[in-house]
All heavy atoms as a GROMACS GRO file, in nm:
protein
  549
    1THR      N    1   0.085  -0.118   0.000
    1THR     CA    2   0.000   0.000   0.000
    1THR      C    3   0.089   0.124   0.000
    1THR      O    4   0.179   0.135   0.082
    1THR     CB    5  -0.091   0.002   0.124
    1THR    OG1    6  -0.171  -0.116   0.126
    1THR    CG2    7  -0.179   0.125   0.125
    2LEU      N    8   0.062   0.213  -0.091
    2LEU     CA    9   0.132   0.342  -0.096
    2LEU      C   10   0.040   0.450  -0.042
    2LEU      O   11  -0.078   0.455  -0.078
    2LEU     CB   12   0.170   0.376  -0.240
    2LEU     CG   13   0.275   0.288  -0.305
    2LEU    CD1   14   0.280   0.315  -0.455
    2LEU    CD2   15   0.410   0.314  -0.242
    3THR      N   16   0.094   0.536   0.043
    3THR     CA   17   0.021   0.651   0.095
    3THR      C   18   0.104   0.774   0.062
    3THR      O   19   0.222   0.780   0.099
    3THR     CB   20   0.002   0.638   0.248
    3THR    OG1   21  -0.064   0.516   0.275
    3THR    CG2   22  -0.078   0.755   0.301
    4PHE      N   23   0.043   0.870  -0.010
    4PHE     CA   24   0.115   0.988  -0.053
    4PHE      C   25   0.053   1.116   0.003
    4PHE      O   26  -0.067   1.123   0.026
    4PHE     CB   27   0.110   1.002  -0.206
    4PHE     CG   28   0.180   0.895  -0.282
    4PHE    CD1   29   0.112   0.820  -0.377
    4PHE    CD2   30   0.314   0.868  -0.262
    4PHE    CE1   31   0.176   0.722  -0.450
    4PHE    CE2   32   0.379   0.770  -0.333
    4PHE     CZ   33   0.309   0.697  -0.428
    5ALA      N   34   0.139   1.217   0.019
    5ALA     CA   35   0.097   1.354   0.046
    5ALA      C   36   0.189   1.444  -0.034
    5ALA      O   37   0.306   1.410  -0.056
    5ALA     CB   38   0.107   1.385   0.195
    6THR      N   39   0.137   1.555  -0.081
    6THR     CA   40   0.218   1.648  -0.160
    6THR      C   41   0.216   1.787  -0.098
    6THR      O   42   0.119   1.826  -0.034
    6THR     CB   43   0.169   1.657  -0.306
    6THR    OG1   44   0.035   1.705  -0.307
    6THR    CG2   45   0.177   1.522  -0.375
    7ASP      N   46   0.324   1.858  -0.119
    7ASP     CA   47   0.336   1.998  -0.079
    7ASP      C   48   0.421   2.064  -0.185
    7ASP      O   49   0.544   2.049  -0.184
    7ASP     CB   50   0.399   2.010   0.059
    7ASP     CG   51   0.408   2.154   0.107
    7ASP    OD1   52   0.348   2.243   0.042
    7ASP    OD2   53   0.474   2.178   0.209
    8GLY      N   54   0.356   2.129  -0.281
    8GLY     CA   55   0.430   2.183  -0.395
    8GLY      C   56   0.488   2.069  -0.475
    8GLY      O   57   0.419   1.977  -0.514
    9GLY      N   58   0.619   2.069  -0.494
    9GLY     CA   59   0.688   1.964  -0.569
    9GLY      C   60   0.743   1.852  -0.482
    9GLY      O   61   0.815   1.766  -0.530
   10THR      N   62   0.709   1.855  -0.352
   10THR     CA   63   0.761   1.755  -0.259
   10THR      C   64   0.657   1.646  -0.235
   10THR      O   65   0.541   1.674  -0.208
   10THR     CB   66   0.798   1.820  -0.125
   10THR    OG1   67   0.896   1.921  -0.149
   10THR    CG2   68   0.856   1.718  -0.028
   11LEU      N   69   0.702   1.521  -0.245
   11LEU     CA   70   0.617   1.404  -0.222
   11LEU      C   71   0.664   1.336  -0.094
   11LEU      O   72   0.783   1.308  -0.078
   11LEU     CB   73   0.630   1.307  -0.340
   11LEU     CG   74   0.551   1.178  -0.332
   11LEU    CD1   75   0.402   1.206  -0.351
   11LEU    CD2   76   0.599   1.080  -0.439
   12THR      N   77   0.571   1.312  -0.002
   12THR     CA   78   0.601   1.238   0.121
   12THR      C   79   0.500   1.125   0.134
   12THR      O   80   0.402   1.118   0.061
   12THR     CB   81   0.594   1.329   0.245
   12THR    OG1   82   0.462   1.386   0.254
   12THR    CG2   83   0.698   1.439   0.240
   13GLY      N   84   0.525   1.036   0.228
   13GLY     CA   85   0.431   0.928   0.252
   13GLY      C   86   0.501   0.803   0.296
   13GLY      O   87   0.613   0.807   0.350
   14SER      N   88   0.435   0.689   0.270
   14SER     CA   89   0.491   0.561   0.313
   14SER      C   90   0.450   0.450   0.220
   14SER      O   91   0.356   0.462   0.141
   14SER     CB   92   0.443   0.530   0.456
   14SER     OG   93   0.302   0.517   0.459
   15MET      N   94   0.522   0.339   0.233
   15MET     CA   95   0.492   0.216   0.161
   15MET      C   96   0.480   0.108   0.267
   15MET      O   97   0.569   0.094   0.351
   15MET     CB   98   0.606   0.183   0.064
   15MET     CG   99   0.585   0.054  -0.013
   15MET     SD  100   0.717   0.023  -0.133
   15MET     CE  101   0.838  -0.057  -0.026
   16SER      N  102   0.370   0.034   0.266
   16SER     CA  103   0.354  -0.071   0.366
   16SER      C  104   0.318  -0.202   0.299
   16SER      O  105   0.257  -0.205   0.192
   16SER     CB  106   0.248  -0.032   0.470
   16SER     OG  107   0.123  -0.012   0.407
   17GLY      N  108   0.362  -0.310   0.361
   17GLY     CA  109   0.338  -0.444   0.309
   17GLY      C  110   0.384  -0.546   0.411
   17GLY      O  111   0.402  -0.514   0.530
   18PRO      N  112   0.406  -0.669   0.366
   18PRO     CA  113   0.446  -0.777   0.459
   18PRO      C  114   0.574  -0.746   0.538
   18PRO      O  115   0.592  -0.798   0.648
   18PRO     CB  116   0.467  -0.897   0.367
   18PRO     CG  117   0.384  -0.868   0.247
   18PRO     CD  118   0.386  -0.719   0.231
   19GLN      N  119   0.664  -0.663   0.484
   19GLN     CA  120   0.789  -0.631   0.553
   19GLN      C  121   0.774  -0.513   0.648
   19GLN      O  122   0.870  -0.469   0.708
   19GLN     CB  123   0.901  -0.600   0.452
   19GLN     CG  124   0.952  -0.719   0.376
   19GLN     CD  125   0.858  -0.762   0.264
   19GLN    OE1  126   0.785  -0.682   0.209
   19GLN    NE2  127   0.859  -0.890   0.233
   20GLY      N  128   0.653  -0.459   0.662
   20GLY     CA  129   0.630  -0.346   0.751
   20GLY      C  130   0.606  -0.217   0.674
   20GLY      O  131   0.584  -0.219   0.553
   21THR      N  132   0.612  -0.107   0.744
   21THR     CA  133   0.590   0.025   0.685
   21THR      C  134   0.721   0.100   0.678
   21THR      O  135   0.796   0.104   0.775
   21THR     CB  136   0.488   0.105   0.768
   21THR    OG1  137   0.365   0.033   0.771
   21THR    CG2  138   0.465   0.244   0.710
   22MET      N  139   0.749   0.157   0.560
   22MET     CA  140   0.872   0.232   0.537
   22MET      C  141   0.838   0.369   0.482
   22MET      O  142   0.747   0.382   0.399
   22MET     CB  143   0.962   0.156   0.438
   22MET     CG  144   1.012   0.025   0.495
   22MET     SD  145   1.037  -0.100   0.369
   22MET     CE  146   0.871  -0.162   0.353
   23GLU      N  147   0.909   0.470   0.529
   23GLU     CA  148   0.885   0.607   0.485
   23GLU      C  149   0.945   0.630   0.346
   23GLU      O  150   1.054   0.580   0.314
   23GLU     CB  151   0.945   0.706   0.584
   23GLU     CG  152   0.876   0.706   0.719
   23GLU     CD  153   0.729   0.742   0.711
   23GLU    OE1  154   0.695   0.843   0.646
   23GLU    OE2  155   0.647   0.669   0.770
   24ILE      N  156   0.876   0.710   0.267
   24ILE     CA  157   0.925   0.753   0.136
   24ILE      C  158   1.032   0.859   0.160
   24ILE      O  159   1.015   0.948   0.244
   24ILE     CB  160   0.809   0.808   0.052
   24ILE    CG1  161   0.718   0.693   0.010
   24ILE    CG2  162   0.860   0.889  -0.065
   24ILE    CD1  163   0.592   0.739  -0.058
   25GLU      N  164   1.142   0.850   0.083
   25GLU     CA  165   1.250   0.949   0.090
   25GLU      C  166   1.270   1.011  -0.047
   25GLU      O  167   1.241   0.949  -0.149
   25GLU     CB  168   1.379   0.881   0.136
   25GLU     CG  169   1.368   0.817   0.273
   25GLU     CD  170   1.494   0.741   0.312
   25GLU    OE1  171   1.598   0.760   0.246
   25GLU    OE2  172   1.486   0.662   0.408
   26ASP      N  173   1.322   1.132  -0.050
   26ASP     CA  174   1.358   1.200  -0.175
   26ASP      C  175   1.243   1.204  -0.274
   26ASP      O  176   1.263   1.194  -0.394
   26ASP     CB  177   1.480   1.133  -0.240
   26ASP     CG  178   1.600   1.128  -0.147
   26ASP    OD1  179   1.620   1.225  -0.073
   26ASP    OD2  180   1.670   1.026  -0.147
   27GLY      N  181   1.120   1.220  -0.225
   27GLY     CA  182   1.003   1.221  -0.312
   27GLY      C  183   0.983   1.353  -0.383
   27GLY      O  184   0.999   1.461  -0.324
   28THR      N  185   0.948   1.344  -0.511
   28THR     CA  186   0.917   1.462  -0.590
   28THR      C  187   0.791   1.436  -0.673
   28THR      O  188   0.758   1.321  -0.704
   28THR     CB  189   1.031   1.501  -0.685
   28THR    OG1  190   1.053   1.395  -0.779
   28THR    CG2  191   1.160   1.531  -0.610
   29ILE      N  192   0.723   1.543  -0.707
   29ILE     CA  193   0.608   1.537  -0.796
   29ILE      C  194   0.619   1.652  -0.895
   29ILE      O  195   0.651   1.764  -0.857
   29ILE     CB  196   0.475   1.540  -0.718
   29ILE    CG1  197   0.357   1.529  -0.815
   29ILE    CG2  198   0.465   1.662  -0.629
   29ILE    CD1  199   0.224   1.500  -0.748
   30ASP      N  200   0.597   1.620  -1.022
   30ASP     CA  201   0.601   1.720  -1.129
   30ASP      C  202   0.483   1.689  -1.221
   30ASP      O  203   0.489   1.595  -1.301
   30ASP     CB  204   0.734   1.713  -1.204
   30ASP     CG  205   0.746   1.820  -1.311
   30ASP    OD1  206   0.661   1.912  -1.315
   30ASP    OD2  207   0.839   1.812  -1.393
   31GLY      N  208   0.375   1.764  -1.204
   31GLY     CA  209   0.254   1.735  -1.280
   31GLY      C  210   0.196   1.601  -1.235
   31GLY      O  211   0.163   1.584  -1.119
   32ASP      N  212   0.188   1.505  -1.328
   32ASP     CA  213   0.135   1.373  -1.293
   32ASP      C  214   0.245   1.268  -1.278
   32ASP      O  215   0.219   1.149  -1.272
   32ASP     CB  216   0.032   1.327  -1.396
   32ASP     CG  217   0.089   1.318  -1.537
   32ASP    OD1  218   0.208   1.348  -1.557
   32ASP    OD2  219   0.014   1.279  -1.628
   33THR      N  220   0.373   1.314  -1.269
   33THR     CA  221   0.486   1.222  -1.257
   33THR      C  222   0.543   1.228  -1.115
   33THR      O  223   0.573   1.336  -1.064
   33THR     CB  224   0.596   1.259  -1.358
   33THR    OG1  225   0.540   1.254  -1.490
   33THR    CG2  226   0.712   1.162  -1.350
   34LEU      N  227   0.557   1.110  -1.054
   34LEU     CA  228   0.609   1.097  -0.918
   34LEU      C  229   0.741   1.021  -0.920
   34LEU      O  230   0.760   0.933  -1.004
   34LEU     CB  231   0.512   1.018  -0.830
   34LEU     CG  232   0.364   1.052  -0.835
   34LEU    CD1  233   0.286   0.952  -0.753
   34LEU    CD2  234   0.341   1.192  -0.785
   35SER      N  235   0.828   1.050  -0.824
   35SER     CA  236   0.947   0.968  -0.803
   35SER      C  237   0.980   0.969  -0.655
   35SER      O  238   0.956   1.068  -0.586
   35SER     CB  239   1.066   1.016  -0.887
   35SER     OG  240   1.107   1.144  -0.846
   36TRP      N  241   1.032   0.855  -0.606
   36TRP     CA  242   1.065   0.843  -0.465
   36TRP      C  243   1.157   0.724  -0.443
   36TRP      O  244   1.173   0.639  -0.530
   36TRP     CB  245   0.940   0.830  -0.379
   36TRP     CG  246   0.866   0.701  -0.398
   36TRP    CD1  247   0.882   0.586  -0.327
   36TRP    CD2  248   0.765   0.673  -0.496
   36TRP    NE1  249   0.797   0.488  -0.374
   36TRP    CE2  250   0.724   0.540  -0.478
   36TRP    CE3  251   0.706   0.748  -0.597
   36TRP    CZ2  252   0.627   0.480  -0.557
   36TRP    CZ3  253   0.609   0.688  -0.677
   36TRP    CH2  254   0.571   0.557  -0.655
   37THR      N  255   1.216   0.720  -0.325
   37THR     CA  256   1.305   0.611  -0.285
   37THR      C  257   1.255   0.556  -0.151
   37THR      O  258   1.206   0.631  -0.068
   37THR     CB  259   1.449   0.664  -0.267
   37THR    OG1  260   1.493   0.718  -0.392
   37THR    CG2  261   1.544   0.554  -0.225
   38VAL      N  262   1.268   0.426  -0.135
   38VAL     CA  263   1.242   0.360  -0.007
   38VAL      C  264   1.362   0.273   0.025
   38VAL      O  265   1.409   0.197  -0.061
   38VAL     CB  266   1.114   0.273  -0.012
   38VAL    CG1  267   1.099   0.191   0.115
   38VAL    CG2  268   0.991   0.359  -0.034
   39ASN      N  269   1.417   0.286   0.145
   39ASN     CA  270   1.530   0.204   0.187
   39ASN      C  271   1.478   0.091   0.275
   39ASN      O  272   1.451   0.111   0.393
   39ASN     CB  273   1.633   0.289   0.263
   39ASN     CG  274   1.711   0.376   0.167
   39ASN    OD1  275   1.779   0.326   0.078
   39ASN    ND2  276   1.701   0.506   0.183
   40MET      N  277   1.460  -0.025   0.214
   40MET     CA  278   1.411  -0.142   0.287
   40MET      C  279   1.524  -0.201   0.371
   40MET      O  280   1.640  -0.196   0.331
   40MET     CB  281   1.359  -0.248   0.190
   40MET     CG  282   1.238  -0.204   0.112
   40MET     SD  283   1.180  -0.330  -0.003
   40MET     CE  284   1.128  -0.458   0.110
   41THR      N  285   1.488  -0.257   0.484
   41THR     CA  286   1.586  -0.323   0.570
   41THR      C  287   1.554  -0.471   0.590
   41THR      O  288   1.639  -0.547   0.635
   41THR     CB  289   1.593  -0.254   0.708
   41THR    OG1  290   1.464  -0.256   0.767
   41THR    CG2  291   1.642  -0.111   0.693
   42SER      N  292   1.430  -0.513   0.559
   42SER     CA  293   1.388  -0.651   0.580
   42SER      C  294   1.320  -0.702   0.454
   42SER      O  295   1.243  -0.628   0.393
   42SER     CB  296   1.291  -0.657   0.698
   42SER     OG  297   1.241  -0.787   0.715
   43PRO      N  298   1.346  -0.818   0.406
   43PRO     CA  299   1.428  -0.922   0.466
   43PRO      C  300   1.578  -0.900   0.443
   43PRO      O  301   1.660  -0.972   0.500
   43PRO     CB  302   1.381  -1.049   0.396
   43PRO     CG  303   1.335  -1.002   0.262
   43PRO     CD  304   1.279  -0.865   0.286
   44MET      N  305   1.612  -0.801   0.360
   44MET     CA  306   1.753  -0.766   0.339
   44MET      C  307   1.759  -0.618   0.302
   44MET      O  308   1.661  -0.564   0.250
   44MET     CB  309   1.815  -0.851   0.227
   44MET     CG  310   1.760  -0.820   0.090
   44MET     SD  311   1.821  -0.926  -0.041
   44MET     CE  312   1.730  -1.075  -0.006
   45PRO      N  313   1.872  -0.553   0.326
   45PRO     CA  314   1.883  -0.413   0.287
   45PRO      C  315   1.878  -0.398   0.135
   45PRO      O  316   1.949  -0.469   0.063
   45PRO     CB  317   2.020  -0.370   0.340
   45PRO     CG  318   2.058  -0.474   0.441
   45PRO     CD  319   1.990  -0.600   0.398
   46ILE      N  320   1.790  -0.310   0.088
   46ILE     CA  321   1.780  -0.283  -0.055
   46ILE      C  322   1.719  -0.144  -0.074
   46ILE      O  323   1.628  -0.104  -0.002
   46ILE     CB  324   1.696  -0.390  -0.129
   46ILE    CG1  325   1.699  -0.368  -0.279
   46ILE    CG2  326   1.555  -0.395  -0.076
   46ILE    CD1  327   1.639  -0.481  -0.359
   47LYS      N  328   1.772  -0.070  -0.169
   47LYS     CA  329   1.722   0.062  -0.203
   47LYS      C  330   1.626   0.044  -0.322
   47LYS      O  331   1.666  -0.005  -0.427
   47LYS     CB  332   1.836   0.155  -0.240
   47LYS     CG  333   1.795   0.295  -0.272
   47LYS     CD  334   1.919   0.381  -0.299
   47LYS     CE  335   1.882   0.524  -0.322
   47LYS     NZ  336   2.003   0.607  -0.342
   48VAL      N  337   1.500   0.083  -0.304
   48VAL     CA  338   1.399   0.074  -0.408
   48VAL      C  339   1.374   0.214  -0.461
   48VAL      O  340   1.329   0.302  -0.387
   48VAL     CB  341   1.268   0.012  -0.354
   48VAL    CG1  342   1.164   0.004  -0.465
   48VAL    CG2  343   1.294  -0.126  -0.293
   49GLU      N  344   1.407   0.235  -0.589
   49GLU     CA  345   1.389   0.366  -0.653
   49GLU      C  346   1.271   0.355  -0.749
   49GLU      O  347   1.276   0.277  -0.844
   49GLU     CB  348   1.514   0.405  -0.729
   49GLU     CG  349   1.636   0.419  -0.638
   49GLU     CD  350   1.763   0.441  -0.717
   49GLU    OE1  351   1.817   0.342  -0.768
   49GLU    OE2  352   1.805   0.558  -0.726
   50SER      N  353   1.166   0.434  -0.724
   50SER     CA  354   1.042   0.422  -0.801
   50SER      C  355   1.009   0.549  -0.876
   50SER      O  356   1.036   0.659  -0.830
   50SER     CB  357   0.926   0.388  -0.708
   50SER     OG  358   0.951   0.269  -0.638
   51THR      N  359   0.947   0.530  -0.993
   51THR     CA  360   0.889   0.638  -1.071
   51THR      C  361   0.750   0.593  -1.111
   51THR      O  362   0.726   0.474  -1.133
   51THR     CB  363   0.971   0.672  -1.196
   51THR    OG1  364   0.983   0.556  -1.277
   51THR    CG2  365   1.108   0.725  -1.161
   52ALA      N  366   0.656   0.687  -1.120
   52ALA     CA  367   0.519   0.650  -1.155
   52ALA      C  368   0.447   0.768  -1.217
   52ALA      O  369   0.488   0.884  -1.201
   52ALA     CB  370   0.444   0.603  -1.031
   53THR      N  371   0.338   0.735  -1.285
   53THR     CA  372   0.250   0.835  -1.343
   53THR      C  373   0.111   0.814  -1.286
   53THR      O  374   0.064   0.700  -1.278
   53THR     CB  375   0.247   0.822  -1.497
   53THR    OG1  376   0.380   0.836  -1.546
   53THR    CG2  377   0.160   0.928  -1.560
   54ILE      N  378   0.047   0.923  -1.249
   54ILE     CA  379  -0.090   0.921  -1.199
   54ILE      C  380  -0.182   0.965  -1.312
   54ILE      O  381  -0.155   1.063  -1.380
   54ILE     CB  382  -0.106   1.018  -1.079
   54ILE    CG1  383  -0.015   0.979  -0.964
   54ILE    CG2  384  -0.251   1.028  -1.036
   54ILE    CD1  385  -0.057   0.858  -0.889
   55SER      N  386  -0.292   0.890  -1.331
   55SER     CA  387  -0.394   0.927  -1.429
   55SER      C  388  -0.529   0.902  -1.364
   55SER      O  389  -0.569   0.786  -1.348
   55SER     CB  390  -0.378   0.845  -1.556
   55SER     OG  391  -0.479   0.879  -1.650
   56GLY      N  392  -0.595   1.009  -1.322
   56GLY     CA  393  -0.722   0.994  -1.250
   56GLY      C  394  -0.697   0.922  -1.118
   56GLY      O  395  -0.618   0.966  -1.037
   57ASP      N  396  -0.761   0.807  -1.100
   57ASP     CA  397  -0.746   0.728  -0.978
   57ASP      C  398  -0.649   0.612  -0.996
   57ASP      O  399  -0.643   0.522  -0.912
   57ASP     CB  400  -0.882   0.674  -0.932
   57ASP     CG  401  -0.971   0.783  -0.874
   57ASP    OD1  402  -0.918   0.886  -0.830
   57ASP    OD2  403  -1.094   0.764  -0.874
   58GLU      N  404  -0.572   0.612  -1.106
   58GLU     CA  405  -0.479   0.502  -1.133
   58GLU      C  406  -0.334   0.546  -1.125
   58GLU      O  407  -0.302   0.661  -1.156
   58GLU     CB  408  -0.507   0.443  -1.271
   58GLU     CG  409  -0.644   0.381  -1.284
   58GLU     CD  410  -0.666   0.315  -1.418
   58GLU    OE1  411  -0.575   0.317  -1.504
   58GLU    OE2  412  -0.777   0.263  -1.438
   59ILE      N  413  -0.247   0.454  -1.083
   59ILE     CA  414  -0.103   0.477  -1.080
   59ILE      C  415  -0.036   0.362  -1.154
   59ILE      O  416  -0.078   0.246  -1.142
   59ILE     CB  417  -0.051   0.488  -0.934
   59ILE    CG1  418   0.097   0.528  -0.934
   59ILE    CG2  419  -0.076   0.360  -0.857
   59ILE    CD1  420   0.150   0.563  -0.795
   60ASN      N  421   0.064   0.395  -1.234
   60ASN     CA  422   0.144   0.296  -1.307
   60ASN      C  423   0.289   0.339  -1.298
   60ASN      O  424   0.319   0.457  -1.315
   60ASN     CB  425   0.102   0.288  -1.454
   60ASN     CG  426  -0.037   0.231  -1.470
   60ASN    OD1  427  -0.056   0.112  -1.454
   60ASN    ND2  428  -0.134   0.318  -1.499
   61GLY      N  429   0.378   0.244  -1.272
   61GLY     CA  430   0.518   0.282  -1.261
   61GLY      C  431   0.613   0.165  -1.262
   61GLY      O  432   0.576   0.051  -1.290
   62GLU      N  433   0.738   0.198  -1.231
   62GLU     CA  434   0.846   0.100  -1.224
   62GLU      C  435   0.926   0.122  -1.096
   62GLU      O  436   0.942   0.234  -1.051
   62GLU     CB  437   0.941   0.114  -1.343
   62GLU     CG  438   0.884   0.071  -1.474
   62GLU     CD  439   0.990   0.071  -1.584
   62GLU    OE1  440   1.094   0.139  -1.569
   62GLU    OE2  441   0.968   0.002  -1.682
   63ALA      N  442   0.975   0.013  -1.042
   63ALA     CA  443   1.060   0.018  -0.923
   63ALA      C  444   1.191  -0.052  -0.954
   63ALA      O  445   1.190  -0.169  -0.995
   63ALA     CB  446   0.990  -0.048  -0.805
   64LYS      N  447   1.303   0.018  -0.938
   64LYS     CA  448   1.435  -0.042  -0.952
   64LYS      C  449   1.469  -0.110  -0.820
   64LYS      O  450   1.470  -0.045  -0.715
   64LYS     CB  451   1.539   0.064  -0.986
   64LYS     CG  452   1.518   0.127  -1.121
   64LYS     CD  453   1.624   0.231  -1.149
   64LYS     CE  454   1.596   0.302  -1.280
   64LYS     NZ  455   1.692   0.410  -1.304
   65LEU      N  456   1.494  -0.239  -0.826
   65LEU     CA  457   1.513  -0.322  -0.706
   65LEU      C  458   1.658  -0.362  -0.688
   65LEU      O  459   1.689  -0.479  -0.667
   65LEU     CB  460   1.423  -0.446  -0.714
   65LEU     CG  461   1.276  -0.418  -0.743
   65LEU    CD1  462   1.201  -0.546  -0.772
   65LEU    CD2  463   1.213  -0.343  -0.627
   66GLY      N  464   1.748  -0.266  -0.697
   66GLY     CA  465   1.890  -0.294  -0.680
   66GLY      C  466   1.937  -0.402  -0.777
   66GLY      O  467   1.907  -0.397  -0.896
   67ALA      N  468   2.005  -0.503  -0.725
   67ALA     CA  469   2.059  -0.612  -0.808
   67ALA      C  470   1.951  -0.703  -0.864
   67ALA      O  471   1.979  -0.788  -0.948
   67ALA     CB  472   2.157  -0.695  -0.726
   68PHE      N  473   1.825  -0.684  -0.820
   68PHE     CA  474   1.717  -0.772  -0.864
   68PHE      C  475   1.644  -0.720  -0.988
   68PHE      O  476   1.542  -0.775  -1.028
   68PHE     CB  477   1.617  -0.794  -0.751
   68PHE     CG  478   1.678  -0.863  -0.633
   68PHE    CD1  479   1.715  -0.790  -0.521
   68PHE    CD2  480   1.703  -1.000  -0.635
   68PHE    CE1  481   1.773  -0.852  -0.412
   68PHE    CE2  482   1.762  -1.062  -0.527
   68PHE     CZ  483   1.798  -0.990  -0.415
   69GLY      N  484   1.692  -0.612  -1.048
   69GLY     CA  485   1.632  -0.562  -1.171
   69GLY      C  486   1.521  -0.462  -1.145
   69GLY      O  487   1.516  -0.397  -1.040
   70THR      N  488   1.430  -0.454  -1.241
   70THR     CA  489   1.320  -0.356  -1.237
   70THR      C  490   1.187  -0.430  -1.244
   70THR      O  491   1.173  -0.525  -1.320
   70THR     CB  492   1.333  -0.258  -1.354
   70THR    OG1  493   1.459  -0.191  -1.345
   70THR    CG2  494   1.222  -0.154  -1.352
   71ALA      N  495   1.091  -0.384  -1.165
   71ALA     CA  496   0.957  -0.443  -1.164
   71ALA      C  497   0.855  -0.333  -1.193
   71ALA      O  498   0.871  -0.220  -1.146
   71ALA     CB  499   0.928  -0.508  -1.030
   72SER      N  500   0.755  -0.365  -1.270
   72SER     CA  501   0.648  -0.269  -1.293
   72SER      C  502   0.539  -0.290  -1.187
   72SER      O  503   0.527  -0.397  -1.128
   72SER     CB  504   0.590  -0.284  -1.434
   72SER     OG  505   0.538  -0.414  -1.451
   73PHE      N  506   0.463  -0.184  -1.161
   73PHE     CA  507   0.352  -0.193  -1.066
   73PHE      C  508   0.238  -0.103  -1.114
   73PHE      O  509   0.257  -0.013  -1.194
   73PHE     CB  510   0.396  -0.156  -0.925
   73PHE     CG  511   0.439  -0.012  -0.909
   73PHE    CD1  512   0.349   0.087  -0.877
   73PHE    CD2  513   0.573   0.021  -0.925
   73PHE    CE1  514   0.390   0.218  -0.863
   73PHE    CE2  515   0.616   0.152  -0.910
   73PHE     CZ  516   0.524   0.252  -0.879
   74SER      N  517   0.119  -0.132  -1.064
   74SER     CA  518   0.003  -0.050  -1.094
   74SER      C  519  -0.095  -0.064  -0.979
   74SER      O  520  -0.088  -0.157  -0.900
   74SER     CB  521  -0.063  -0.091  -1.226
   74SER     OG  522  -0.110  -0.225  -1.216
   75GLY      N  523  -0.185   0.032  -0.968
   75GLY     CA  524  -0.284   0.027  -0.862
   75GLY      C  525  -0.391   0.132  -0.883
   75GLY      O  526  -0.385   0.212  -0.977
   76THR      N  527  -0.490   0.129  -0.794
   76THR     CA  528  -0.597   0.227  -0.798
   76THR      C  529  -0.615   0.288  -0.660
   76THR      O  530  -0.581   0.227  -0.558
   76THR     CB  531  -0.730   0.163  -0.842
   76THR    OG1  532  -0.761   0.054  -0.756
   76THR    CG2  533  -0.724   0.115  -0.986
   77ARG      N  534  -0.669   0.408  -0.658
   77ARG     CA  535  -0.691   0.482  -0.533
   77ARG      C  536  -0.791   0.405  -0.446
   77ARG      O  537  -0.894   0.360  -0.495
   77ARG     CB  538  -0.744   0.622  -0.563
   77ARG     CG  539  -0.756   0.709  -0.440
   77ARG     CD  540  -0.818   0.844  -0.474
   77ARG     NE  541  -0.757   0.910  -0.587
   77ARG     CZ  542  -0.665   1.006  -0.578
   77ARG    NH1  543  -0.624   1.047  -0.460
   77ARG    NH2  544  -0.616   1.062  -0.687
   78ALA      N  545  -0.760   0.396  -0.319
   78ALA     CA  546  -0.851   0.327  -0.225
   78ALA      C  547  -0.961   0.418  -0.180
   78ALA      O  548  -0.946   0.537  -0.176
   78ALA     CB  549  -0.772   0.276  -0.104
   0.00000   0.00000   0.00000
């Protein structure tokens, strides 16, 4: 689950899932384009760098998973 808040061009929030809740770092928003980083610590340390586009109530993007490559993701507003 992604939770976002914006203030001008700054994006804040969190990402939560089975590994717990992690704060978004270095978040930016420019129009409908978002980017942010999450530093996971469990089950192993990994820096997840994400970019996404918002269109209405939908989000689509990619997450760079360090040595594990890139994964795409999508979702809808809860």
